C-alpha positions as CSV (number, residue, x, y, z in Angstrom):
1,M,74.1,101.5,72.9
2,L,74.8,103.6,76.0
3,S,76.4,106.8,76.0
4,D,79.6,107.8,77.3
5,R,78.1,109.0,80.9
6,Q,76.0,105.8,81.5
7,T,79.5,103.7,80.7
8,Q,80.8,105.3,83.0
9,L,78.1,104.7,85.8
10,L,77.9,101.5,84.8
11,Q,81.3,100.7,84.9
12,A,81.5,102.3,88.5
13,I,78.4,100.7,89.7
14,I,79.6,97.4,88.9
15,N,83.6,98.2,90.5
16,E,81.9,99.2,93.9
17,Y,79.7,96.0,94.2
18,I,82.6,93.6,93.2
19,Q,84.0,95.2,96.4
20,S,81.5,95.8,98.8
21,A,78.9,92.8,98.0
22,E,75.8,95.5,98.8
23,P,73.0,97.0,96.1
24,V,74.7,100.6,94.8
25,G,73.2,104.2,95.9
26,S,73.5,107.0,94.0
27,I,75.3,109.6,96.5
28,E,78.2,107.2,97.2
29,I,78.7,106.3,93.9
30,V,79.0,110.5,93.4
31,T,81.6,110.6,96.0
32,K,83.6,107.7,95.7
33,Y,84.4,107.6,91.7
34,N,84.2,111.4,91.6
35,L,81.2,111.4,88.4
36,R,81.1,114.9,86.9
37,C,77.5,115.1,87.5
38,S,74.8,115.4,90.7
39,A,73.4,112.6,92.8
40,A,69.6,113.4,91.1
41,T,71.1,112.5,87.5
42,V,72.9,109.7,88.6
43,R,69.8,108.6,89.7
44,N,67.7,109.3,86.4
45,E,70.8,107.4,84.8
46,M,70.4,104.5,86.8
47,A,66.5,104.6,86.0
48,K,67.3,104.5,82.3
49,L,70.0,100.9,82.9
50,I,67.3,99.5,84.7
51,D,64.8,100.0,81.8
52,L,67.5,98.9,79.7
53,G,67.7,95.8,81.3
54,F,71.5,96.5,82.8
55,L,70.7,97.1,86.7
56,E,67.8,95.8,88.7
57,M,66.8,96.6,92.3
58,L,66.4,93.6,95.0
59,H,64.1,95.8,96.7
60,T,62.3,99.5,96.6
61,S,64.1,101.4,98.9
62,S,67.7,99.5,98.1
63,G,70.3,100.7,96.2
64,R,71.3,99.2,92.2
65,V,72.6,95.8,91.8
66,P,74.2,94.7,88.1
67,T,72.4,92.4,86.0
68,R,73.7,89.6,83.7
69,Q,73.5,91.5,81.0
70,A,75.0,94.6,82.6
71,Y,78.2,91.5,83.3
72,R,78.2,90.4,79.7
73,L,78.5,93.9,78.4
74,Y,81.5,94.6,81.5
75,L,83.3,91.2,80.1
76,E,82.9,92.1,76.4
77,E,83.2,95.7,76.2
78,I,84.7,97.7,79.4
79,M,86.8,95.6,81.5
80,H,90.5,96.0,81.0
81,E,92.6,92.8,82.4
82,A,95.1,93.4,84.8
83,E,98.6,91.7,84.5
84,V,99.8,88.6,86.2
85,P,102.7,90.1,88.5
86,V,106.2,89.1,87.2
87,L,106.9,87.8,90.7
88,Q,103.7,85.8,90.6
89,E,104.3,84.2,87.4
90,V,107.6,83.0,88.6
91,A,106.5,81.6,92.0
92,L,103.4,79.7,90.3
93,K,106.1,78.3,87.5
94,Q,108.6,76.8,90.2
95,R,105.4,75.5,92.0
96,L,104.3,73.6,89.3
97,W,107.6,72.9,87.8
98,T,108.5,70.0,90.3
99,N,105.6,68.0,89.9
100,R,105.9,68.3,85.5
101,F,106.4,64.7,85.3
102,Q,103.3,63.5,87.4
103,F,100.2,64.8,85.6
104,E,97.6,63.9,88.7
105,K,100.0,65.9,90.8
106,L,101.0,68.3,88.6
107,L,96.5,69.4,88.5
108,H,96.6,69.2,92.1
109,E,99.2,71.9,92.8
110,A,97.6,74.0,90.2
111,A,93.9,74.0,91.3
112,L,95.6,74.8,94.7
113,A,97.7,77.8,93.3
114,L,94.6,78.7,91.3
115,A,92.3,78.8,94.6
116,E,94.8,80.8,96.5
117,Q,95.3,83.3,94.1
118,T,91.7,84.0,93.2
119,K,90.1,83.5,96.5
120,L,87.5,81.2,94.8
121,L,86.6,77.4,94.0
122,A,89.2,76.3,91.8
123,I,88.2,72.9,89.1
124,I,90.1,71.0,87.1
125,T,89.1,67.7,85.1
126,T,90.5,65.8,82.8
127,N,89.1,64.0,79.8
128,E,88.8,61.0,81.3
129,G,86.4,61.5,83.8
130,H,88.4,62.9,86.7
131,I,87.9,66.0,88.9
132,T,90.6,67.8,90.9
133,Y,89.5,71.1,93.5
134,A,90.8,73.4,95.8
135,G,89.3,76.3,97.7
136,A,85.9,74.6,98.5
137,V,85.9,76.4,101.3
138,N,86.6,79.5,99.5
139,V,82.7,80.0,98.7
140,L,82.0,80.6,102.2
141,D,84.0,84.3,102.2
142,H,81.1,85.5,99.5
143,K,77.4,85.9,101.0
144,E,76.1,84.0,98.0
145,F,76.7,80.9,99.1
146,W,75.6,81.3,102.9
147,D,72.4,80.1,101.6
148,I,72.8,76.2,102.2
149,D,71.1,75.1,98.8
150,V,73.4,77.6,97.0
151,A,76.5,75.8,98.8
152,K,74.9,72.4,98.1
153,A,74.9,72.7,94.4
154,A,78.0,74.4,94.4
155,L,79.7,71.1,95.9
156,I,77.8,68.4,94.1
157,L,79.1,69.7,91.0
158,L,82.9,68.3,92.7
159,D,81.5,65.3,92.2
160,N,79.4,64.6,89.5
161,Y,81.5,64.9,86.0
162,E,78.6,64.6,83.9
163,L,76.7,67.6,85.5
164,L,80.0,69.4,85.4
165,D,81.0,68.8,81.9
166,K,77.1,69.6,81.2
167,V,78.5,73.2,82.7
168,F,81.3,73.5,80.2
169,Q,78.9,72.7,77.4
170,N,76.7,75.5,78.0
171,A,79.8,77.8,76.9
172,P,79.4,79.2,73.8
173,M,82.5,78.0,71.4
174,G,85.6,79.9,71.0
175,G,88.1,81.9,72.9
176,D,90.5,80.8,75.1
177,I,88.6,82.1,78.3
178,R,84.9,81.2,78.6
179,C,82.4,82.9,80.9
180,L,79.0,81.3,82.0
181,I,77.1,84.2,83.9
182,E,74.1,83.1,86.2
183,E,71.4,81.5,84.5
184,E,73.7,80.7,81.6
185,I,75.4,78.1,83.8
186,G,72.2,75.9,83.5
187,V,72.1,75.5,87.7
188,D,68.9,76.7,89.1
189,K,70.9,77.4,92.7
190,L,73.1,78.8,90.9
191,K,71.6,81.9,89.2
192,Q,74.2,84.2,91.3
193,C,77.7,82.7,90.2
194,T,79.8,82.2,87.7
195,V,82.2,79.8,85.9
196,I,84.9,81.0,84.1
197,F,86.7,78.0,82.6
198,A,89.4,77.6,79.9
199,P,89.8,74.5,77.8
200,Y,93.5,72.8,78.0
201,N,95.3,70.1,75.7
202,T,98.9,69.1,76.9
203,G,98.8,66.9,73.6
204,K,98.3,63.9,75.4
205,R,95.7,64.9,78.2
206,S,92.7,67.6,78.1
207,G,90.1,68.7,80.2
208,N,89.1,72.3,80.9
209,I,90.4,74.6,84.4
210,A,87.8,76.5,86.2
211,V,86.9,78.8,89.0
212,L,83.6,79.3,90.7
213,G,82.5,82.3,92.6
214,P,79.5,84.9,92.9
215,S,78.4,86.7,89.4
216,R,80.1,89.9,90.9
217,L,83.6,88.3,91.3
218,D,86.9,90.3,90.5
219,Y,86.9,89.6,86.4
220,S,89.9,91.3,85.5
221,T,92.4,89.8,88.2
222,T,90.4,86.4,87.8
223,I,90.6,85.7,84.0
224,P,94.8,86.7,83.6
225,V,95.8,84.2,86.6
226,L,93.1,81.6,85.3
227,R,95.1,81.9,81.8
228,Y,98.8,81.9,83.0
229,T,97.6,78.5,85.0
230,K,96.1,76.8,82.1
231,N,98.7,77.7,80.1
232,L,101.4,76.6,82.5
233,V,99.4,73.4,82.6
234,E,99.8,73.0,78.7
235,E,103.2,73.8,78.9
236,L,104.5,71.5,81.6
237,G,102.4,69.2,81.6
238,G,103.2,68.5,78.2
239,S,106.5,66.7,79.6
240,W,104.4,63.9,81.0
């Protein structure tokens, strides 16, 4: 169990790391997030969070970064999902509406819209083994993918349905939205990444709708957009 102060500090560190992609130090976190304690106290609490497995130091002189355990706690107990703005919902539904009788085009448009909204790589599969994707170039906006081996590992998934399906199967069952963080993905080169996906079923076709990005992606806005896209595909795909 974390104290209230440790929980508040961990949330601030995760939020800052999501925005900056840089290890977080004690002085900037106190200043920016108006924590009611000194930088020395924050350093002591950071040390405790390291011992508990929620933070790590990439280098001896660097700030701290969240671990997979921290992101999992953030998802399950700390994060508050943002609401998808009504205008965004309307625009997305209008965009997909014209393709409601052409399922492959519906999935293609859904992938394009999801990639644009999240700035991540969007992937949609069908139970027949087809893969539709959009936003592959988006991964290059995140420094985690500047390593050519990491970028290749992400792109290989787009041409290998069996491997991608195996990734989805690594997630525990239950819940409309499922997250695989770092080692949970099961792909060695993607240990700094996250896959968020939602199974869909139109009654006639089924599969998964997913996004792939760095583990420090903005979960609070990404998850509701993914959920809304999944619901639209089920609603409009039932017309096919």
